[in-house]
C-alpha positions in Angstrom: -13.0 54.0 33.6 -15.1 51.1 32.3 -14.2 52.0 28.7 -10.5 51.9 29.6 -10.9 48.6 31.3 -12.4 47.0 28.2 -9.4 48.0 26.1 -7.0 46.1 28.3 -5.2 42.9 27.1 -6.1 43.3 23.3 -3.5 40.8 22.3 -4.9 38.1 24.5 -8.4 38.7 23.2 -7.1 38.6 19.6 -5.3 35.3 20.4 -8.4 33.8 21.8 -10.4 34.8 18.7 -7.8 33.4 16.3 -7.6 30.2 18.3 -11.4 29.8 18.3 -11.5 30.3 14.5 -8.8 27.7 14.0 -10.5 25.3 16.3 -13.8 25.7 14.4 -12.1 25.3 11.1 -10.4 22.1 12.2 -13.7 20.7 13.6 -15.7 21.5 10.4 -12.9 20.0 8.2 -12.7 16.9 10.4 -16.5 16.4 10.3 -16.6 16.8 6.5 -13.7 14.3 6.1 -15.4 11.8 8.4 -18.7 12.1 6.4 -16.8 11.6 3.2 -15.0 8.5 4.4 -18.1 7.0 5.9 -20.5 7.8 3.1 -18.4 7.4 -0.1 -14.9 5.9 0.3 -16.1 2.9 2.4 -19.1 2.3 0.1 -16.9 2.4 -3.0 -14.5 0.0 -1.5 -17.2 -2.5 -0.6 -18.7 -2.1 -4.0 -15.4 -2.9 -5.6 -15.1 -6.0 -3.4 -18.7 -7.1 -4.3 -18.2 -6.6 -8.0 -14.9 -8.5 -8.2 -11.9 -7.6 -10.4 -12.6 -5.1 -13.2 -13.1 -6.7 -16.6 -11.3 -5.6 -19.8 -13.0 -3.5 -22.4 -13.4 -6.4 -24.8 -15.1 -8.6 -22.1 -17.4 -5.8 -21.2 -18.5 -5.4 -24.8 -18.8 -9.1 -25.5 -20.4 -10.3 -22.3 -21.9 -7.4 -20.3 -22.8 -4.9 -23.0 -26.3 -4.6 -21.4 -25.2 -4.9 -17.8 -26.5 -2.4 -15.2 -25.1 -2.3 -11.7 -27.3 -1.2 -8.8 -25.8 -0.4 -5.4 -27.7 0.5 -2.2 -27.4 0.2 1.6 -30.0 -1.7 3.4 -30.7 -1.9 7.1 -30.9 -5.4 8.7 -31.2 -6.7 12.2 -27.4 -7.3 12.2 -26.5 -3.9 10.9 -26.2 -2.0 7.6 -25.5 -4.1 4.5 -24.2 -2.9 1.1 -26.1 -4.7 -1.7 -24.7 -4.8 -5.3 -26.8 -6.1 -8.2 -25.0 -6.8 -11.5 -26.4 -8.1 -14.8 -24.6 -10.8 -16.8 -25.2 -13.3 -19.6 -24.2 -16.9 -19.9 -23.2 -17.8 -23.4 -24.1 -21.3 -24.4 -24.5 -22.3 -28.1 -24.9 -19.8 -30.8 -25.6 -16.3 -29.8 -29.3 -15.5 -29.6 -31.0 -13.2 -32.0 -31.1 -9.6 -31.2 -33.8 -8.7 -28.7 -33.9 -12.2 -27.2 -30.9 -11.8 -24.9 -31.8 -12.8 -21.4 -29.3 -11.4 -18.9 -28.9 -13.0 -15.6 -28.8 -11.0 -12.4 -26.3 -11.5 -9.5 -26.8 -9.9 -6.1 -24.0 -9.7 -3.6 -24.3 -8.3 0.0 -21.5 -7.2 2.3 -21.8 -5.9 5.8 -20.6 -2.4 6.2 -18.6 -3.4 9.4 -16.3 -5.6 7.2 -14.5 -2.4 6.2 -13.7 -1.3 9.7 -10.4 -3.2 9.9 -9.1 -1.4 6.8 -10.4 2.1 7.5 -10.2 2.1 11.3 -6.8 4.0 11.3 -8.3 6.7 9.1 -11.4 6.9 11.3 -9.3 7.0 14.4 -7.3 10.0 13.1 -10.5 11.8 12.2 -12.0 11.1 15.7 -8.7 12.4 17.3 -8.9 15.6 15.2 -12.5 16.2 16.2 -11.7 15.6 19.8 -8.7 17.9 19.7 -10.8 20.7 18.1 -13.5 20.3 20.7 -11.0 20.3 23.5 -9.3 23.4 22.1 -12.7 25.2 21.9 -13.5 24.2 25.5 -10.1 25.4 26.7 -10.5 28.7 25.0 -14.0 29.1 26.4 -12.8 28.4 29.9 -9.9 30.9 29.5 -12.2 33.6 28.2 -14.6 33.1 31.2 -11.9 32.7 33.8 -9.5 35.4 32.6 -11.2 38.3 34.5 -11.0 36.2 37.7 -7.3 35.5 37.0 -6.6 39.2 36.5 -8.4 40.0 39.7 -6.3 37.3 41.5 -3.1 38.8 40.2 -4.2 42.2 41.4 -4.9 40.8 44.9 -1.6 39.0 44.8 0.2 42.3 44.1 -1.8 43.9 46.9 -0.9 41.1 49.3 2.8 41.4 48.3 2.6 45.1 49.2 0.8 44.3 52.4 3.7 41.9 53.3 6.2 44.6 52.6 4.3 47.1 54.8 4.0 44.5 57.5 7.7 43.8 57.5 8.5 47.5 57.5 6.3 47.8 60.7 8.5 45.4 62.5 11.1 47.5 64.3 14.8 47.2 63.8 16.0 45.2 66.8 19.2 47.2 67.1 17.3 50.4 68.0 16.2 49.3 71.4 18.8 51.2 73.4 22.3 50.5 74.8 21.3 48.1 77.5 20.3 45.2 75.2 21.7 43.6 72.1 18.9 42.2 70.0 18.2 40.4 66.7 14.9 39.3 65.3 13.2 37.8 62.3 9.6 37.2 61.3 8.7 34.9 58.4 5.0 34.5 57.5 3.9 31.2 56.0 1.7 33.1 53.5 2.1 36.6 52.1 1.1 38.1 55.4 0.9 36.4 58.8 -0.3 36.7 62.3 3.1 36.7 64.1 4.7 39.9 65.3 7.5 41.1 67.5 8.4 44.5 68.9 11.2 46.0 71.0 11.4 49.7 72.0 12.6 52.0 74.8 10.1 52.2 77.6 11.0 55.3 79.5 14.3 56.0 81.2 16.7 53.1 80.6 13.9 50.5 80.5 13.3 48.3 77.4 10.0 46.9 76.4 9.7 43.6 74.3 6.8 41.7 72.9 6.2 38.7 70.7 2.8 37.5 69.7 1.1 34.8 67.6 -2.5 35.1 66.3 -4.4 31.9 65.6 -4.7 31.1 61.9 -2.8 32.4 59.0 -3.1 34.9 56.2 -5.0 38.2 56.0 -7.5 37.6 58.9 -4.6 36.8 61.3 -2.7 39.8 60.0 -5.6 42.2 60.7 -6.0 40.9 64.3 -2.2 41.1 64.8 -2.3 44.8 63.9 -5.0 45.4 66.5 -2.9 43.7 69.2 0.3 45.4 68.1 -1.4 48.8 68.3 -2.5 47.9 71.9 1.1 47.1 72.8 2.4 50.4 71.5 -0.4 52.6 72.8 -0.9 51.5 76.4 1.3 52.3 79.4 1.7 48.6 80.4 5.4 49.0 81.0 5.1 51.6 83.8 4.2 49.3 86.7 3.3 45.7 87.5 -0.3 46.7 88.2 -0.6 48.6 84.9 0.9 45.6 83.1 -1.7 43.2 84.6 -4.6 45.6 83.9 -3.4 46.2 80.3 -3.4 42.4 79.8 -7.0 42.2 81.0 -8.1 45.1 78.8 -6.4 43.6 75.8 -8.2 40.3 76.4 -11.6 42.1 76.6 -10.8 44.0 73.4 -10.2 40.8 71.5 -13.3 39.3 72.9 -15.4 42.1 71.4 -13.5 42.8 68.2 -12.7 39.2 66.9 -14.7 36.1 66.4 -14.7 33.2 68.9 -12.6 31.2 66.5 -9.7 33.7 66.7 -7.4 34.2 69.7 -3.9 35.2 70.3 -1.0 34.3 72.5 1.6 36.9 73.6 4.7 37.3 75.7 5.4 40.9 76.7 7.9 42.1 79.1 10.1 45.1 80.1 13.7 45.0 81.3 14.8 47.3 84.1 18.6 47.5 83.8 19.1 49.6 86.9 17.9 46.7 89.1 18.7 43.9 86.5 15.2 42.6 86.5 12.9 41.3 83.7 9.2 41.7 84.4 6.8 39.8 82.1 3.3 38.4 81.5 3.0 35.3 79.4 -0.5 35.1 77.9 -0.6 31.5 76.8 2.5 31.8 74.6 5.4 29.4 74.1 7.6 29.9 77.2 10.7 32.0 76.2 14.0 30.5 77.2 16.3 32.4 79.7 19.9 31.4 79.8 22.0 33.2 82.4 25.6 33.9 81.8 27.9 31.1 83.0 25.0 28.7 83.5 23.9 25.6 81.5 20.3 25.4 82.9 17.7 27.0 80.8 14.7 28.6 82.5 11.3 28.7 80.9 9.2 31.8 81.5 5.6 30.5 81.5 3.9 32.6 84.3 1.1 35.0 83.5 -2.3 33.8 82.3 -4.3 32.2 79.4 -4.4 33.2 75.8 -6.0 36.5 74.8 -9.5 36.7 73.4 -10.8 33.3 74.6 -11.9 33.6 78.2 -14.1 36.4 79.4 -13.0 36.5 83.1 -9.3 35.6 82.5 -6.9 37.0 85.0 -3.2 37.9 84.5 -0.3 38.4 86.9 3.1 39.8 86.3 6.2 37.7 87.1 9.8 38.8 87.5 13.1 37.1 87.0 16.8 38.3 87.3 18.2 39.5 84.0 21.8 40.6 84.2 24.4 41.6 81.6 25.4 38.6 79.6 22.1 36.8 80.1 20.3 35.5 77.0 16.5 35.7 76.4 15.0 33.7 73.4 11.5 34.5 72.3 9.9 32.5 69.6 6.5 31.5 68.1 5.2 27.9 67.8 6.1 27.9 64.2 9.7 27.3 65.3 9.3 24.3 67.6 6.3 22.8 65.7 8.1 22.9 62.3 7.8 19.4 60.8 10.3 17.7 58.4 9.5 15.2 55.6 9.4 12.4 58.1 6.7 14.0 60.2 9.1 14.9 63.1 8.9 18.2 64.8 11.9 20.4 65.5 10.9 20.7 69.1 12.0 22.7 72.1 14.7 20.2 73.0 16.6 20.8 69.7 16.1 24.5 70.2 17.7 24.4 73.7 20.6 22.2 72.5 21.3 24.6 69.6 21.1 27.6 72.0 23.7 26.1 74.3 26.0 25.5 71.3 25.6 29.0 69.9 25.5 31.0 73.2 29.0 32.6 72.8 28.0 34.4 69.6 26.4 37.8 69.2 22.6 38.1 69.1 22.6 38.2 65.3 24.9 35.2 65.1 22.6 33.2 67.4 19.6 34.2 65.4 21.2 33.1 62.1 22.5 29.9 63.7 19.2 28.8 65.2 17.3 29.5 61.9 20.1 27.7 60.0 19.7 24.6 62.1 16.0 24.7 61.7 16.3 25.0 57.9 18.7 22.1 57.8 16.3 20.0 59.9 13.4 20.8 57.6 15.3 20.0 54.4 13.1 21.2 51.5 9.9 21.3 53.4 8.0 24.6 53.3 6.8 26.2 56.5 3.2 25.5 57.4 3.0 28.2 60.1 4.5 31.7 60.7 7.9 31.6 62.3 9.2 34.4 64.5 12.4 34.5 66.6 13.9 37.2 68.7 17.2 37.0 70.6 18.0 39.5 73.4 21.2 39.7 75.4 21.5 42.1 78.4 24.5 44.5 78.0 26.7 46.2 80.6 27.0 49.9 79.7 28.9 52.6 81.6 26.8 55.4 82.9 28.3 58.1 80.7 27.8 55.9 77.6 24.2 55.3 78.7 23.5 59.1 78.8 25.1 59.7 75.4 23.3 56.7 73.8 19.9 57.8 75.2 20.5 61.4 74.0 21.3 60.1 70.5 18.3 57.8 70.5 15.9 60.5 71.6 17.3 62.9 68.9 16.8 60.2 66.3 13.2 59.5 67.4 12.5 63.3 67.3 13.8 63.5 63.8 11.6 60.6 62.7 8.4 61.9 64.2 9.0 65.5 63.0 
């Protein structure tokens, strides 16, 4: 397995090696050019300036046949100085006899810095080349060191995408809740996975159970705690009686206290609808109060009775509340990511806008209301990305004849039996 791992990404490794070789070649070549310019070209230039214009061959033979030129660089307190010493003769009167020539010496000194103005563009280019080569080497080194981390990150990203797909698949289809309700729901995590969830399912007889929860935080830790809560919702018999509902709430609170850190908690609204008596029984455990809009009414009721959030208080108590829920009535469950969504001006969408939109869209189907509410939220946000998970569920009570109820329940039970084998 390790040997196979080392053979991965051969083209990338080859590219890094070629890039490093080219960077080293550029760096060595630039250094050699810089040394040549600094050590020879500038010196020769200054030497030419110190020696003056070149003499013709005839003048060299007639006047400076014995001249010797000496050039050296000397250090002074003001910096390096190029010194040129040249021999020359002054011809006055008849030429002296051979062997009696007395050449004169002339010494000229030029500061090396005097050539900077002329050669600075060339030096600048050489410095840029050296800097580019060093930067390229540094970038390649960082890439080679960080590439395994990048690969691991991409693997985790793929796993998180798979986890998101699994999480979305675990959310039930809202249309499979039975004939007594029309439902539509959507859950959109802010990250790959989130801590929001919803559920709706038949709860024995003609009853329908519904739940929507929100775990504090975002990402994978919230998603793990969400699965724990969702499992508790599905596995307990909380929808059988008011006393069992309240006891299940206390047990779930204790479970979170023991299984999660003190920094994590959850809010949840869970309820079950009894269509035979047209009653909705619920416990709101610190969640955003769902909105209940009765048919033909304009007043929206907020369902906030129940108890505190789950997993925070050791001795928390919960009580079940009940409200009328008749055919045509609308129930809107949502997480705080809906009302606390903030646009570019720092303004929250708010519950008031949600209620106003619900009143405008109430005549549509559950799916149309869901799409309309989320559309208005998207228009309000503009191009802002969500900072929190957003979950919305719309439920409308339906009036169903008794014979249709029996047929629908039989089909539903048959489908559930086929799924569970």
